[in-house]
N, C-alpha and C positions, 0 to 999 in steps of 0.2 A: 332783846329779852330772851331770845332763843340761843344765845351764845353760852358756851361753858364758862365756868369760873376761870379756868386757865387762859382762855382766849380773852376774857374781859381783862385779866391782869396784863396780857400782852397789849391790849388797847391802851390801858393806863400808862404802860411804859412808853408807847409811841407818843402819846400826848405829852408826857413829861419831857421826852427828848425834843419834841418840836417846840415846846415852850422854852426849853433851855437854849435852843438855837435862836429864838427871838431875843431872849435876854442877852445872849452874846452879841448880837447885832446892835443892841442898845448900849453896849458897854457895861452891862451889869454882870461882870464876870463871876462874882461870888454867888449871885443868884443862879447863874447858869450852872455852876458846879453843884449847887444844892439839888437842882432839878435833875441833873445828870446822875448824881448819886442815888436819888430816889428811883429813877427809871431802871438803873442797874439792879437796885435792891429788889424791885418788883419782878423784873425779868432779866436775869443775868445772861440770857441768850439773845437779847435784843441788840442787834448790831448798831442801830441808830444811837442807842444810849452810849455805847462804848465810843462811837465816833464823836459825839458831843463832848464826852470827857476828854478825849484826846485833843480836841480843838481848844477846850477851856484851859487845860493844863499848860498850853503854850504861853499863857499870860503870867504864869507863876515861875519864880526862879528855882533852879535846881530840881525841876520836875521833868527833865528830859526823858529819863528812863520810863517814868509813868506815862508820859505822853505817847511815846512810840510803842509802848506795850499795849496801851488801849487801842492804838491804831491797828496793831497786829490782830488783836481779838476782834475788832470790827471787821477787818478784811476777811478773816476766816468764817465769820458768821453771816456775812452779807450774801444775798441772792445775786443772780445774774443782773447786772445793772450797767448803766451808761456813765456813771460818775467817773470822772478822770482820776487816775492815781498820780497825784503830784509828786515828782521825784524827790523833792527836798524834805517832805514831811516825815520820812522814815529815818532821818539822820539826826544825831545829837551834836551839840557843841559846834554849830555851823559858824558862830561868830558874827551873825547878822544882827544889826541893831533892831530891837523890837519896835513895832509900830510902823515898819515900812510896808507891811502887807504881804511880804514874800513868804512869811511863815503862816499865813492864814489860809483856810480852805477856799476853794473856788467859790465865787459868789453864787453859782447856780447849783450847788450840791444840795439837793433836796431828795427826800424819799418819795419816789413816784409810786402811785398806786398800781399802774401797769407800765411795762416796758415794751417797746416795739423795736424791730430791727432797724438800725440806723447807725450813722457815723456822727461823731461829735468832735469838733476841734476847739481847743481852748488855747489862746495865745495871750501872753502877758509881757509887757515891757516896762522897765523902770529906768529912770535916769535922774541924776541929781548932782549935788555938790560933792566935793572931795573925790571927783572923778569916779562917781558911782554909776555903774551900768549893770543891768541885769535883764534876763529874758527867760521865759518859760514857754514851752510849746508841748502840748499834750494832745495826742490823737487817740480817741477811744471809740469802741464800737460794740454792738450787740448783734448776733446772728443766731437765732434759735437758742440752743443750750450753750452757746459760746459767747464770751465777752473778752475784750482785750483792751490794753492801754499802753501806749508808747509815749514816753516823756523825756524831755531834755531840759536842763536847767543850767543857767550860767549867771554868775554874780562876781563882780570885781569892784574894789574900792581901795582908795589910798588911806582910809581911816582918819583918825583924829590927831595923829602926831607922827613923829619920826619912826620909820620902820614899823608902821601899824597897818600895812597893806594886806589885802586878802584877795585871792582869786580862787573860785570854786566852780567845778564842772561836775554835773551828775547826769547820768543816763539811766533810765528805768524802763524795763519791759515786763508787763504783767499779763497773764492769760488765765482765764477761769473756764471750767467746763463742768456742766451738771448732767451726768448721764441719766439720772433720775431726779425726781422732785425732792428726794431726800438726801441726795449725795452731791457733794461739790468738791472739785479738785482744782488747786491753784498752783501756778508756777510763776516765780518772780525772780528776775535778775537785776542787780544793781551794780553800777560802776561809777566810782567817784574819784576825782583828782582835786587836790587842794594844795595851794602854795601860799605861804603866809610869812609875815615878819613876826614881830613880838606883839601878840594880841592882848595879853592881860593889861588892863588899865588900873595900875596900883597907885595908892597914895604915896608909898615909898618904893619906887622902882629899883630896889637894890640889886635885882638880878637882871636888869635891863641890859640888853646887848644890842648896840646899833648895827652890828653886822649879823645878828642872829637871823636864821631862816629855817623854815620847817616845810617839809614836803610829805604828802601822804597819798597813797594810792590804795583803794579798797575795792575788791571784787567780792560779791556775795551772791549766793543762790538760795532761794527759799522755796520749799514745797509744803503745801498745806492741804489737809483733807478735813472735810466736815461730813458727818453722817448722822441723820436723824432717825433713831430707832422708833420713836413715837413723838407726839407733840411735846411731851415732857421729858424726853431723854435724848441728849445730843452728845456725840463724841467728836473731839477735835484732835488733830494731829499736826505737828509742825516739825520740820527739819530745816536747819539753817547752816550753811557752810560759808565761811568767810576767810579770805586771804588778804591780809593787810600788810603793806610795806610803808614804813615811815622813817624819816630821819631828820636830824637837825644839824646845823652847821654854824660855826661862829669863828671869829679870829681872836686868839688869846695872845697877849703881849707878855714876854718873859724878859726880865732884866738879867742879863748875863754879866754885865760889868757896870761900873759907875756911869759911863757915858754910852753904853750900848744896850739896845733893846731889840730882841728878836721876836717877830710875829709869826705865829704858827697857826695854820688853818686846821681846825679840829672838826671832825664830823662823825656822827654815829648813825648807823643804819640798823633798823629793827624790823624783823618779819614775824608776824603772828598769824598762825594758821590754826583754825579750830572749827568745831562743829557742835551743835546742840540739837537734841531731839526731845520733844515734849509730847505727852499725851494728857488729855483732860476729858472728864465726863461732867456734863451739866444735867442735873435733875431738877425738875420743877413740879411742884404740886400746889394745891390751893393755898396752903399756909406754910409751906416748907420748900426750901431750895437747898441744894447741896452742890458744891463745886470741889471736885477732887482731881488730883493730877500728880504726875511724876515727870521728872526731867533728868537728863544726863548731859554733861558738857565735858569736852576734851579739847585741850589746846596746847600748843608749845610755842615758845618765843626764842628767837635767835638774834643775837646782837653782834654787829661788826663795827669796830672802832678804827678810825684812820687819823693819821696826822700827816699833813702835807701830801695827801694822796696815798700814803703807804699804810697798809693794814698793820695795826699794832696788836689787835686782839680780836678774835672771833670766838664766840662761845654760845652755848645753849643756856640761856639765863634761867628759864623756868618752863616746866611742863606741869599742867595741873588737870585734875579731874574733879568734877563736882557732880554729886547725885543728890536729888532732893525729892521729897514727897510732901504733899499738903492736902488738907481737907478743911473746907469752910462750910459750916452749916448755919443757915438762917431760918428762923421760925418766928411766928407771930403769936404772942401770948400777953395780953389779949390782942384783938385784931389790929389795933393802932399802935402797938409796940413791937418793933422788930429787933430781935436779939441775934447777934452774930457771935459764934464761937468757932475757933479754928486752931489748927496746929500745923506747923511746917517743921520738917526735919532736914537739915543741911549736913551733908557729909563731904568734906573738902580734903583733898590730898594734893600737896604740892603748891599751896597758895603762899601768900606773903608770910603767914605764921605757920607754926607746926600743924600737922594734920589735925583736924578737929571735927567733932560732931556737936552740933548745936540744935537744941529744940527751941522753937519760937512760938509761944502761945499768943493767941489773938482773942480779943474780947471787944465787942461793941454793942451799943444799944441806941436805937432811934425811936423817939416817941413823937407821934404826930396827932395831937388832939384836934378835934374839929373846930378849932378857933384860928386856923391858919398858922399854927405854931409848929416848929420843928426843933426838938431838943435832942442832942446827940452827944455821946461820950464814947471814948475808946481807950484801950490800953493794949499795946502790942510790942512784940520784939522782932527784930529783923537781923539778918546777916547779909551784908553786901558781898555778892559773889561775882565772879567773872561772868559776863553775859556776851555771847556772840551777837553782834549788832545791837547790843543793849536792849533786847526785847525778850519778854517772857509772857507766858499765858497765865501765870498766877495772878489772882486778883490784886489790883494795885492799891485798893483802899479798904478800910474797915470803918464803917459808920461815917464815911465822908472824910476820913483822915488818911492822907497818903502814907504809904509805908515804904516806897522805893525812892529814895533820894540819890542824888549824884555824889555819893560818898566814895572814898577810896576802898579798894577791894579788901575784903575780910574785916570791914568795920562792923562791929556789933553795936546795936542801938536799941534802946527802949524809947517808945513815944507814948505820952499821955496827953489827952486832949478833951475839951468840952466845948460845945458850940450851941448857939441859939439863933434861930431865924424866924421872923415874924412878918406876916402880911397884914397891912392896915388899910382899910377902906377900899381895897381893890386897886389902889394906885401907888401905895407906898410900901417898900420893902426895907426892913431894918434887920440887923443881925450882927453877930460877931462870934469869934472863936479864939481860944487860947490853947496852946500846946507847948510841951517841953520835950526835948530829946536829950537823953544821956547816952553819950557815945564812947566806945573804946576803940581808938584808932591805932592801927599798927604802924610802926615807923622804924627805920634803921638808926641805931645809936652806936656811937664809938666811944670807948673808954680804954685808955692805955693800949692804943693801937689794935684793940679788939672790937670788931663790929658784931653786934647782936640785934635781934629783932625785939622791940619793946612795944608797949601800948601806952598811949596817952589818953587822958580823960578829958573829953570835951562836953560842953553843955550849950544847948541852943533853946532860947525862948522865942516864940513867935505869937503875935496877937494881931487880929484884924477886926475892924468894925466898919460897918457901911450903912448908908442911907441912900436908897434909890427911889426916884419919884417920876411918874409920868403924868404931869398936870393936864395934858391934852394928847390927842392921838399922834401928834407929830413933834413932841418935845420930850426929851429924856434928860433928867438931872441926876447927878450922882456925886456923893462925897464919901471918902473912905479915910480910915486911919490904919496905918500899917506900922507895926513895931517889930524889930528884930534885934535880939541880943545874942552875940556869939562870944563864948568864953573858951579860950584855948590854953592848953598847958604851955608854960613858958619855955620848955625845952623843945617844943615842936609846934610850929604854927601853921604848917601846911603850905600848899602852893599859893594861896591867896595872901600869905604873909600877914595874918591877923592874929594878934594875941588876945585882944578883946575889943568889941565894937558894939555901940548902941546906935541904932538907926531908927529915926522917926520919919514917916512919910505921910503927907496929907494931900492926895490928889482930889481936885474938885473939877467936875467937867459938865459940859452942856453939849448935847447932840440934837440936831434938828433934821427932820425927815419931811421934806415938802412933798405933797402929792405929785408935783411935776417931775420928780426924780432927783431934785437937788438935795444934797445933804451937806451938813456943816458940823464941825466940832471944834470946841475950845477946851483945852485941858491945862489947868494950872496945878503944878505939883510943888508943894513946899517940903523941903528936906532938911533935916538936922541930923548930923552924924558926928560922933566923937569916938575915939578909940586909940588903941596902941597898935602901931603897924611896924613892919620891918622884920629883920632876922635877929632874934635875941642872942644867938650864939656868936655870930660873926660881926654884925654891925651894930647891935643894940636896937632898942625899941624907940620909935618916934611917936609922941603923942600929938594927934592932930584933931582939929574940930572945924567944921564949916556948917554954915546955915545959908540956904539960898532958895530961890524960886525959879522954876523953869516953866515956860509957857509954850505949849504946842498948839498948832492951828491946822485944821484940815478942811478941805472943800472937795466935794465930789458930785458926780452926776451919773445916775443910772440910765443907760440907754434904753429906749423903748423896746418892748417885746423881749426883754432879757438878752439883748444882743451884747451887752458888755457894761463896763464901768470905767469912768475916767476920774482920777483924783489927783489932788495936789496937796502935799503935806509939808509943813514947815516945823521942824523939831528945834526946840530951843530958839524961839522966835527972836528974843532980845539978846542973843549971843552971850548968855550968862556963863562966866568962867568960875569954876569951883573945884574943890578937892573932895573927891567922893570915890568910894570903892564899893561895887556891887558884891554881894555874897557869892554870886556866880560871875567870876572875873572874865570868863570867856564869852559871855553873852550879855552885852551891855544893855541896860534898860533906859539910860538917859544919854542924850546927845551932848557931847562935851563942847561942841561949837554949833553955831547955827547951821542947820542942814535942811536943804530944800530938795524934795523928791517928787517927781511926777510919775504917775503910774497909769497905764492903759491896759484894760483887760477886754478881750473880744471873744465871744463864743458863737460858734456856728453849728 
C-alpha cells in the first residue's frame, strides 16, 4: 500500500512474466506470449518480460530475429545475476529440430529476489538416433558487482536423408559489471563454426546437390551499457561487430561431347564484415510509456569464386549503410485500453534495391476488460534491413503482433491483425488471432541478357486458435488449430520454392506433472498441406498434397533439489512418412522419421 504506482506497475509486469513462464512449461505457448506481451506493455524495462518473449518466440516459425532481439534487450536490462548465458540462444537458423530441448532455456532460470556470491555449473548432454550427439557446458558466477558466464555448445547429426548432416560448435564468453546501482556495462564474445550438407527439406528438391557442402565461421563482439537516470528513465547502448566467413561447394557435370562428361568442382567464399551501433531511451510514467531510439549499420561483402581450386573471380559484391530512428508511444485511455502509436524511419544506401527512405507507421490497441478478456488489433509497416547478428533494440511487437520476420533484405511489408484471448473459470484459456502480411520482395530478374532488380508481390495469411485446460494441479491439456496460406508471384518463389501453399495443423497434447518429479507428454499433430512447389522458370511447378498424423512422446524426471533433469523423447513415434514443407525450411518442426533422443541436464 506504500509503493508508488510506477513500482506497482513493475510488480504487475513481474507477475505476468512469471505466469508466462508457467504457461510455457505447461506447453501453453500462445498464452505465454499473451502474458509476455502484457508484461512488456506494462513495463518495457522489465528484463524478465523480454526474456519470456524470447523463450516463447522459439516455438514459432520465422521468428528468429524477434527471438534473439528480445534476448538482447533482456540481457541489457538485467541486473547482476547467476543465470547462465547459453551459447546457442543468440544465434538464428541453427538447423536443430524443434522439440529436442537444445533451444530451450535452462530449467533453473528464475528471477531470484537476492543474489549471493557463488559459482554455478550447468551441463547438458544429448544423444539419439541419426547419429545425433550434443553437449552444452556453462560456468557462471557472481562476485559483488561482477558476473560472468563461459559457455561451450556442440551439436552434430546426420539428419533425415542424404547429405542432410550438420555439425555446429559455439563458444560464448560474457561479463557484466555494475559500478553503481544505476549503471551496468556488458561485454560478450561469440565464436561459432558450422559445417553442413543440404539442410532444406523441400517437397520438390529441384536444387538438391548430393555433393553440396556449406561452411561458416563467425566471430562477433558485443558491448552494452545501461544507465538509469531515474526509476522511470533508462538509457541503453549497444555496439556489435561481426566478421563472418562462409562458403559453399559442389560438383557440376558438363557435357563436352556426346560420350564425354567433365566434372568441375565449384566453390564460392564470402566474407561479410560489419558493425552496428544503437541507442535507446525508455521512459515510464503511471499511464504513459515511450521507447525511442536510433541505429546505424555499416557492412561490406566480398565474394571469391573458384573452379577446380583456381580463382575465377574475386569482387566486392556489396557495401551498405543503414540509418534508422523510431519512436513508440503507449498510453492508457481509459485505464484498461492501451493504445500504441509509433513511427520508424529507415534510410538505406547500397542495399539490394536502389537507395531508399521509407517511413513505417505503427498502430495498436489492447483492451482488457475485467472479465478476463484481452482484445487486440494492430496495423504496421516494416522494412527488412541488414542486421549484424540479426539483433536490434527496436520493439519487436505491436499489440502482440510480431513485426520482424525472417524475410529477405529490403523486403517491405504491411501487417494487419486482430486477436481475442479469454480466461474461463480460472482453469480454461481460449483464444485466437488472424493476421495478413502484404510483402514487396526484391529479386534479380533477367530479360534479353540484361539483369535488373525487381519486386515481387507476396501475401501471407496466418490464423491460430487454441483451448488450454488444467483440470487438476498436475494435468495440462491443449488443443490448437494453426492455418498458414502463402501466395507467391509465379516469376519468383524464393528459397523455399513455394508458389502457393495452404497448411492446416491441429496439435492435441497432454502433459502430466507428478509431485514426485516425473513428467510425461503425448502430442498428436494432424497436418494437411497442399500447394504448388518447385521452380516455375526452369523446372515448372509441381502440385502436391498430403495428410498425415505425427505422434510425439516424452518422459522426464526432475532431480531433487533442482540438481537437474533427465528426459527421453520420441519424435514421430510410429515412423510416419510424409511429404511436407515448413515455411521455415532451415528449421524443421516435424521429424521426418522416428527419432529417439535422450537428454540429461545437471546443475551445480
